[in-house]
N, C-alpha and C positions, 0 to 999 in steps of 0.2 A: 928157520921156521918163522922165528920172531920177525926177522926183516920182511919175510912175504907177508905176514899179518899187516905190518905198519903200511906196506905199500898197498895192501887191499883197503886198509882204513883211509889212507890218503886219497885213493882213488874215489872211495864212496863219498868222503866229506869234502874234500878240497876241491876237487873238479866241479862238482855241482856249485858250490859257492862261487868258484871262478866264474863260472858261466853265467851265474845270477848277477854277479858284480860287473861283469863285462855288459850284460844286457842292460843294467841299471845305468851304466856309464855312458853307453850308446844312446840311450833314451834322453840322458841328461844333455848329450852333446847335440842331439836332434832337437832339443826344446830350446836350447841356446842358441843353435842356429836359425832356429824359426822365428825367435823373437828378434834376432839380430835382422832377419829378413823383414819382418814386421814393422821394425824401427826405420829400416830403410825406405820402404813403401809408404811410411807415414810422412816421413820427409819429403819424398818425392812428390806426394800429392799436394803436400803444403805448398812445395815450389811452383807446381802446376798452376795453383791457385793464385800465387803471387804474379806469375806470368799473365795469368787472365784478367788481374786486377790492373795491371800496368796497360795492356793492350786496350781494355774497355775505358779507361779513363784518359788515356794520354790525347787523344784527338776528340774527346767529348767536350762539346761547347758548354754543356751544362752540367759538368762534373762537380761543380760546388754547389749544385741544387740537392736539397736534402733527398726529394723523390728519386731523382736520377742516381744518386750515390746508392741508395737502398737498391734499386734494380740492378746497378752493377755489382754490388755485393752479393745479391742473391745468385746471379749468374756465376760469380767467383766461388760460391759455396758449393753450387752445383758441380762445378768443374773439379772441386776437391773431393767431393764425395764419389762422383763417377770414376775418378781416377783413382782412388783408394780402393773401390770395390773391385775395378779390373785389374789392379795390381797385387792384390792379396793372394790370388790364386787358391781361393777356398771354394769348394763346389757350393754353387748358389749363393755366392757372396756379392748379392746385387746392394744397390744402396740401401734399400728398407732394412736389409738384415744387419749392414755395417753401422748405420747412423745410430742405433740405441747404444753403441759403445763409444760415442763422442758425446761426452757431458757438456762439452763446451768449445767453441772457437772465439777467440779473441782477435779483433782487427783494430789495431792502433793507428789513427790517422793523423793530421797535422795538429788538431786543437781538441781532439776527443777520440772515442773509442766506441765501437760495438761489441755486443757479446751475443752470440748466437748460441742458444741452448734450448733444451726441452721446456716446454710450458703448458700448463693446463689451457685447454680451450673448450668452449661450447658449442654444440652442433645439435641440428634437429633431425630426426629420423622418423620413420612411420613403423609402427609395431601394430600387429594384430591383438587387440585386447577385447575379450567377449565377443569375438566374431567380427569386430570391426577394426577397420585400419585407422589408428590415432596417432597423431604427430606428438611426439615425446621429445623433450630437451635431455641430452647427455653431455658428458664430460669425457675428454679424450687427453692425450698427451702428444705433442708433436714438437719439433724443432721450429723456433721464430727467431727472427731477428729483433733483439730487444731495442729500445729507443736509444737514440745518440746520448753518450754521456760526455759532457764538456769535462776537459781538464781544469776544473774551477774550484775556488775555495771562498767562503764567506767570512768576512771580518767584521767583528762587532765591537763597538765601544760607546757606552752610554746609550744614547737613543740613536745613534749614527750605525750605518752599515755600508759596506762596500764588497761588492762581488768581483773578483778578478778571474777572468778566464784566461789560462795559460796556453801555450803552444810547445811544440817541440824546439822551437829556438826561442828568441827574446820577444816574440810579438805578443801583446796582451791586450785584452779589451776590459776596460774598467766601467762599472756603472753601480749606482747605488743612491744614497740619499745622505747628504751631509748638513747639518743645520737647517733642516727643512727643505733643501735644495737638491733637486735631481741631477746627477751627474753622470756623463757617459761619454767615453772617449777610447780611441785605440791607436796602436801605433807600435814602434819598436822602442824598447828600453835600450839605450846606449849611450855611448860616451862622446864627447867632444873630439876626442883623439881619434876615434874611428871614423866620424863623420868628416873629418879634415882630410882623410885618406880618400875619400870619394871624389874622383876627378872626372865629372861627366857634365860640366856646365853647359859645353857646347855640343852635346848629344854624342852618340855612338854610332859609327858606320858597323853594321853587323850583316854577316852573309853566311850561308852553308848550303851544302848539297841537299837536294830533295828529289824524290821520284813521285811522279804522281801518275793516275790514269784518268783518261778524259774520254775514251770511246767505249770502252766496255770494261767489265770488271777486272779482266787481266791483261789489258793492254797498257803498257807504261812508257812514260817519256822520262828520260833524265836530264837534270840541268844541273850544271856546275856553278858554283859562288853565286847563287840567287840571293839578292838582297832581301832582308826581312826586317820589320820592326814589330814591337808587342804593341797589340791593341786590346784593351779589356782583358788582359792575362793570355792572349792567344797569339802566335805568330802570325803576321801578314805578310804575305810573299810578293815582291815585286817582279812580274814576269812580262817581258816585253815579246810581242809577236808569238803568242801561244798558238799552236796550231787549231784551226777552226775559229779562233777569236783575236785577229791581229789587233795591234795597238799596244799602248802602254797602259797595263791593268795591274790591279792588286787582287790578290786571291789569298784564301786560306784553305788548308788540308782539313778533311773531316774522313778519317779513316783512309788516307791517300787518295781520296778523290778531290780534285781540284775544284773549288767553287768561288764564284767571283763575290768578292768583298764589296757590299753595297753601302757601306757607311762613308762618312765625309772623308776624303783622302787628301785634302789641303794640306799642303806642309809635310807630306809624308816623304822624307828623306832620312833623317836620322832619328834614332831611338833615344828617347829622354826619360826611360824608365828608372835609371840610376840617380837622376837628377830630381825626379818626383819623390823618389824614396828617401833621399836626403832632406828636401824641404820638409816634408811630413814627418820625419823623424825629429828634426829640429823643432819644430811646433809641438809635438806631443811632448818631448823631453821637458821644454820650457813649462808647458802646462803643469806637468809633474812637480817641476821644481817650485812653482809658484803656489802649489797647495799644500800648505804645511799641514793642515788637518788630515787631508788624504794619505800623507806618509806617515802621519803618526798612528793612523789606524790600521794600515796595512803592515801588521807585525805578526810573526809567528802566534805568540800569545793570544792574539785577538781571533786566530782561526776558529770557527765552530763547525761541527759535523752537522750532517743533515737532522738529527734529532736535536740540535741546539746545544748540546753539551761541547766543551772545548777539549783539545787533544791535549792529553796529559804530557806527551813527549815534548810539546811546545812551550809548556808552563815556564815562565820567567825569561822566555827569548823576547826581547824588546827591540830586536833588530829592525830597523826601517828599511825593508828589503828594497823598496823602490828607488832608494838611494845608493844602491850598489850597482857594480857593472853587470848588466845584463848579457854583456857579450863573453863574459868569464865564466867557464864551466865550473870553477871553483868558488865562486861568488855566492854570498848568502841568498841572494835572489835564485840562483839556479839550484842551490842546495835544497831550498825549501821548496821550490817548485817541484823538483823531483820527487820529493816525500810525498808531497800532497798527490801527485798522479799516481804514485806507487800504492799509496794507502787506499785511494778510490778504486783502482783495479782489483787490488787485492781482496777488497771487502765485496765487491760485486760479483766477482768471479766466486769466491768462496760462497758465497750466498747462492749463485745459481746452481753450482754443483751440488750443494747441500740438499736443496730443494728437489733436484732431480734424484739425488740419491734415496729420498725418502718416498719417491713416486716412480721409481724406474720400472717396476713390476708393470706399470701401464704400458710401457713400450716393448715388454716381452723379455726382460733380464732381470736376474737376480743379483747382479754384480754390485760390488761396493764401489762407489765412487767417492773420491777425496781430492780435494785441492792440493796438489803437489807443492812441495818446497821449491822455489826458484833460486838459484844461486846468484850471487852477485854479478856474474857475467851475463846471465840471462836478463836480468833487470836493466843492466846497462844497455842491452840491446833494445829492449822493449820502451825505455826512456828516451832514447835518443835517435830513434827511426821510425818510419812506417813499417808495421811488421804484420804478418798473420801468424798467430799461435794457435796450434791445434793440440787438443787433449784427447787421448785414447785409452781408454780403461776398460778392464774386465774382459777381453777377448781371450778365449781359451787357446793356448799355445802349448801344445804337448802337455806335459804334466804340471805346467805353470799357467799363471794369467799374465797377458800382456798388459802392463801399464806404463805409458810413456807420454812425451809431448814433444812438439817440434816447433822451432821458431825459425821463420824464415823472413829476411830483411828485403823490402822493396828498395832498388837503388835508381829506379828510373820512372818517376812519377811526377805529377803536377802538384802534388800535396806538400812536399818538402824538399829542400836542398840542404844537405849537411854543409857547416861551415867548413869542413875539411875536403868537401867534393867539388873543389874548383881545380882546373889546371890552366896554365898560363901559355898562351900561343905566342911564339916569336915569328912574326911575320917575315922578316928578312930570312931566316933559315928554314922556314917551313917546318919547324918542329913544335912540340908542346911539351912543357915541363911541369914538374911537381913544384908546389910553392915553396918548399925549403931547398930548391936547387940553387947551387951557387955558381953556375957557369958563367963565364966572362962575357958571353954576349947578351946576358940579361942586364947587365950593369949600364945604368944611365941610359935605358933603350925606352924611348917614350912611345914606341908602336906596339908595346906590349898590351894584350887583350885577354881576359879570362872568360872561360866557359865552363859549364857544369862537366864534370867527368863523364857523365851518362852520354854526353854529346858525342864522345869519341868511341862509342861502342858500335860494333858491327851490328846492321839493322837486316832483317829478312823479310822479304814478301813472296807471295805466291804469283806467278806469271805464266805465259804460254810461249813457247820457244817457236823457231820457224817451223818446225814439224807439227805444230798444234798440241804438243805435250805439256802437261803441268809441271812445272819446275820451280825450284826455289831460287831466286835471286839475292844477291847481297850487295849492300852499299854502305857507306860511312857519311854522316852529316859533316863530320870535318876531313879536311884533305891532308891535315898535317901528320907527320910521323911522330911516333914517341921518341923523346929525347933518349940516347943510349946510356948517357951519363946518370940521369936521376929517375929513369923510370925503369927502361930494360934491363940494365945491368946493376940495379940498386938493391941492396939488401934492406934499405928502409923503406917499407910500404906504406908508412903513416904519414899522412899529409898534416904537418905540424904548424898549425895556425900561429901559435904563441911564438914561433922561432922563425919567422920571416926575416932575413937579414938584409936584403936588397930593397931599397926604397921604391923602386920602379916595379918590382915584383908586387910589394904591398900594396901600391895604389891601383894596379891592375885587379889584384884580388879583390879588395873591398869594394871596387866599382863594380866588379862582375858579380859579388855577392849580393850588392844593393840592388842591381838588375833583376837578378833572378828571384830574389825575395819579394820584390814589388809585385812580381807578375804570378805568384803562387795563388791556387785557390785557396780563399779563406772565408769560411762560412761566417766566421766573426765580424766581418765587414758590414754585415746587414744591421749591425746595432746603430741606432741613429745618435748623433752627439747631440744631447739635448743641451748640454751647457758645457761647452769645451774652451770657454774663454778665461 
């Protein structure tokens, strides 16, 4: 009887508890699964935004113009919000419903960054007051693309000041007043050892595969090994006997449309970008070397914030960073530069999110918004690449609230070329190699030439086949195959610049890096050199 009683008690108590626990665990599993799904959708939407950024800016002749950049980025943000809204599979999840949960989007470019976040704005509307329609001013909240923020720091000493605009690599712009004289100059902070490795005095012969359209928007022609040179930062192609326009002509691509280049083509045979880079770098570094006062002012302890106060963490650091190696990631120059950029981004993001948190009700949400703590790996991505960083917070996800962020790096843009993103072409064997490759055919090979790693990626475009159907076609700019020994079957996926062991590879690498750097879009080039002597 007692055993029967225990069984009844067990059935009455344990079974309901088990069912409740089972339901609870199931709910938690569903919540975790939903959060994982949201995280994936956020990353996917951010990736779509990066792809849109690359497509919008790649063949844009005005991609270093601030107005053009803002238009492109607005389209990129629309791509992100549309992709996220469609991917979340939430009933009624359109862009207007999703965006209140996006406290900020960070877009890091070559020499500065944008923050897209909610902000107060004024607007006028008409309301009926005492029987009459009267125009009244009101305020609301909406997402806006904030002004561009340069990676910059101001250094003060006595009555002198110097502003240094940094970039993702070692390109800097310097301006200010020293001893009552206005100074302004820009260039790459480098070393004689690096400059001596650039071998392009006689110019480079460059070519690649292109596809273009010339009759209608989906009718394409392919060409192999078309010669090109850089002109004002964009590629100009040498095409002989183009259908419909016979003759020896130079053209440029605008979103795969082939357009005639109407500038002066006298002497167009070889590309001299690397030589121009070297000549300009020599002049700039000599200018810094001769400006003793400039070097003594630009020290970490002389850096001041926007409010005029000095950084506590830099106190006592009198390192003359302009005398250190701008090519070395571990140098005092690069360590200080990265910290300046990190503090700027951190402060502005925290401020933007905090302001929205205090006013989020204006956009229809009572969620709590906070600047998340980014780890060292996250900051390494942000400080060394062009990125889009999206933050999403406060979105209900089952029994929890979804708070996360996504960082996606752009690897194919005109803004920046990573020092480790160069491959070496071996013309004789029609293969390309990593810069730390030790294969024998690279030894003493003077025919080696380097190109951006992005140039070896497969490209896609939309065309019409023989049946009149829309199809996707693929092609490669470079015809070479990846070296099996150092790329295809290699466990080392890092292109290690510091350990290039073959002299011929080193020369090809630094020459290619000089060429690609010289032709990057640089907004800071607009600064006038008032006194660069």
